N, C-alpha and C positions, 0 to 999 in steps of 0.2 A: 149571486146573492145579491146583489146590491139593487139594480134599477127595479127589479120585480118585487123585491121583498113587500113592496108595500101597494102595489096598485090592487085595488081590491075587487074591481068589477070583474066579473067573468071568471070568478078564481074557483078552481076545484081543490079543496083542501081536505086531506083527513084529519080524522080527530085528533086533537093534541092529547098526547099519551103521557102519562106518568107511567115509571117502570112498572110492568105487569099489564099495562093496558087498562082499559076501561073494565067495569064491571063484569064479570063473565068470560073476560078475554083471556087467553094463554099468555104467560110471561115471556117475553124474548128469550130465545134459548142460545146458549152458546155452541159455536161449531167446532169441529175438529181443528187440530193446528193446520197452519198453511202448508208446512212441508207434508203433511198426510193427505193434503188434497190437491197436489199438483202444480201449485203456484212457485214460480222461479223467479228470484229477484233480477230485475234488468235494469234498475236506475235507483240511485239512492243519494241523500245527502245527510250525514250523521253529525254535520256541523262541528268537527272535530278540530278544526283551524282556530285562527283568530281573525280572520276577514271572509267575507262573503265571497263564495266561489262564483266569480263572473262568468264561468264558462257554464254553469247552471241556472243562474238567477240574474236578472236586471230589476233594479229597483225602479218603481215607478215616480214620477217627479211630477205631481199635479195637485191643484187645490180644487178640483172639479165637484168632489163629493158623492160620486157615483150616482148621480141622478136621484139621490135620496135627501137631499140637503144637509149631508153630513158636514161636520163643522173642522175638519184637519186640512192641513196640508201635507201631502206625503213628500219626504224629502230623502235624498240620497246623504245623509249625515249619520256619523256616528252616535249622534245623540238619539236617533230615530231606529236605526238599523245596526245592530252589533253581533257578532259571534264572539260568545265567550263562555268558558267552562262547559264546552261541548254543546251549547244551546244556541239557536238563533232567537235573539231577543229584538222584537218590535216594540218600540217604546213610544207612548203617546204623552205629549207634554203641553202643559197650558201655557203658551206663549203667542204672541203676535208673530206672524211670519207671513211674506209675501211672495207669491210662486206663480207658475204658469197655471193657466184656467183650467186646462186639459192634458191628458196625456197623448203622446205624439201621435196615435193613430187616429184619433177624433178631433186633433186640434184645428183650430182656424190658423191661417197664415196672414198676418203674423199672430202669435197666439197670445192673446192679452194675459197681464199678471192681475192676481186678485189678492186681498187680504182674509186670511182666517186667523183665528184665535187659538188654535189649537196644532200641534204638529204631531205627524206619527209615521210609521213604516210600513211600505208594502213591496213586496217582491214576487216576481212573475217569471215562470219558464217560456214566456211568449217569445216566438221566433227562434227558441233554443232547443225546445224539447216538447213534444206532443205525442200522445199515444191514443190509440183507438182499442178498448176493451182490457181488461185487467183488473188487478187489486191495486187500490191507491189507499195508502195509510199514514196517518200522522199520529205521533205521539206528542201530546201537548199538555201543558197547563194555562188554562184561559185565565184573564184578570176578573176581579170582581168589581161591582159599582155601577151605579146608575149613570148611562151614557157610554158604556163601554161595548164595543160590537167586534170581537174578533172573528175572524174566517178563514177557513181553507176552503177553496172553491175552484171550479174548473169552466172554462170557456173554450169555444170552439177556435181551433188554429187559423181556419178561414170561415167567413160567414156563406157558405155555400147556399144554404137556405134561405139567405137574407139577414138583415140585421135583427138585434134582440127583440122578441125571443125567439125568432123563427128557427135559429140555429141551435137553440138550447142552451142550458146552463145547469150544470151539476154542483150543488152545493154539499161539501163533505161534512162541514162542521161552522156552526154559527153558535155563538153564545152571548145572549144579550141580557145585559143587566143583572148579571150573576149577583145574588144576595140581596137585590133589592125587593122592596115589597112585592109580593105575589099572592093575590087570593086563591089562585088556582093551584098552588104548589103545596104538596104535602112534604112533612117534615120539619115544620116551623122554624125555617132558616131564611126564607124568602125564595127568589127565583133560583131553581137548582135544575133546571131544564136546558139540554142544548138541543138544536134543531138540525135537521137535513132536509133538503129539498130539491125537486126538479123543476124548471122554468121551461116553459114552450108555449106554442101556440100561435097567435097573430099579434101584430102589433097592438100596443096599448090603444084601448082599454080592453081588448079581446085577447090579452094574455092570460094565461093559465099557470097554475102552480098545483103540485102535490107536495104536501109536506109534513112533518112529524116532529114533535118536541118530546124528549125522553129524559126521565131522571135515572141517577145511578141506583144500583140495587139498594143500597143502604140510605138513599136520599140525601148524601151528603152533597157539599157544593162542590162542582167540577173545577173550581178555582182552590180547592184545597190541595190537589194532586195532579200528578200527570195521568193522562187516559189515553188510550188509541182509538183513534176515529176513523173510520174506513168506509170505502164504498167498493163494492164489487160489482163489475159492470161487464155483462154480455150481450150478444146479439139479442135484443128484444126483452131485456131483465136487467133491471138495475137493483141493488139493496143496501141498505146503510146500517153500519154495525157501532157499537160502542162498546169497546173491550171485548169484541168478538161475539156480541151478542146483537142478533138481528131486531132492528126496531122500525124498519120501514122497506117494504119491497114494492117495486113498481114494474108493471108489465107494459110492453108495447101497446096494448089495448087501452091503457090509460093515459097516453100521452099522443101528440100529433104535431104538425107543424102546417100551417096556411100556405107554405111554398109549394106553387106548382111542381116544382123540380123534385117533389117528394111523392109524387102520385105512383102508386103501385108498390111503395116501399114502406112497409108499416114500421120499420125501426127507425126511420127518419123523424127527428134530427139527431138521434144519439146514436149515429151510425159512422161518424167522422172523427178524426184525431182532435182531442181536446188538451190544453196546456193547464197547468195548474198555477195557481197564486195563493199567497197567504198576507194578510193584512190585519190592522187593528184600527177600526174606524172609530170615530168619536161623534157620538149623536147620531142624528138622521130619524126617519120617520119610525121605522120599527122600534128603535131604542127610545126615541123620546116620547112615543105615543103609547108606552107600555109600562107598566110598574109604577114608578113614583114620578113618572112624567119628567120631560126635560133632561138637563145634564148636570150632575152634580160636581161642582167646582173641586171638591176634596177627594174626589174620585183620583185626581191625577196629580203626579204622574203615575202611569199604570204601565204594565208590560206584559204581552202576550210572549210566552215561552215555548218553543218547539225544540224537542230533542232531537227528532230525525222525522224525514218524509221519505217513503219508500213506494216504488212501483214494482210490481209483479205481473208476469203473463202466465197464461195457462199453457204448461207445456204440451199437455194432450190435446189441446184445442186452441192453437194461436190465431186461428183466422176468426172463429166465431167467439172464442172465450167463455162459452157454456159449461163445458165439460167439469170444471172446476167448481162450478156452483151448484153443483147436485147435493 
């Protein structure tokens, strides 16, 4: 999601889609149930307790802004990360907060502290759990409001092919400024599309992205209710779904990496284990440069509610992960 979201040069982008696609294009179709397609659950968090499971998640503490000039400090406080009523709640608040400038893996030594005017929550399986191929899904209710940017996304467990984006990025769900003014959105209620994307290529400005925005079948706001957002990932093929309807399919012919280590390997960089993270960003380029512009202070506090996150493997094809994607 983040660093790339907004670097526009040398960008490869599929058309932004309303549900049903552009004129003359077929509507996304629902798939058969997971149990009928050979998927086996291998990891999950149902968020049924009262505290975050630290064997599965590590909160990120940083005020970095993801490289996109986001406005939040991520904290490890119950005000920003809570498990309540069977939900993981990532909460964004308007408040002054001083914290570490960068997350540990890219921090300077010493890591300076900076001031931001919003706080929020971000959790990651980094260093704990990572997977290569499978179905990854989240049932979530995104917040509404100009300046909100919730996301569930995946990054490589190690940068074998080099720093971002040479080693890739998989964005399962992004929801930017839901309900805000939108000239391109049908339904009359403002921004009602969610976003999925792949990031790859070479160091900026030669980075590339394939992405798609999609609305719900009834054009309702995704902030009105919970929906299931998923990615199915096999060797050389990745597809994104909302409520089991495919809205973006990308094959290895459409992605690449500039890393010399990938020569002769068309599946690279999406052939290595990736970890999962979920966060609620405040502002940033993608948010503030779209819809009504900027950040609306009245939007906050806001919360991103996640019912569960589940990971499946393809029993019939655990090595390549393709048999379950037919």
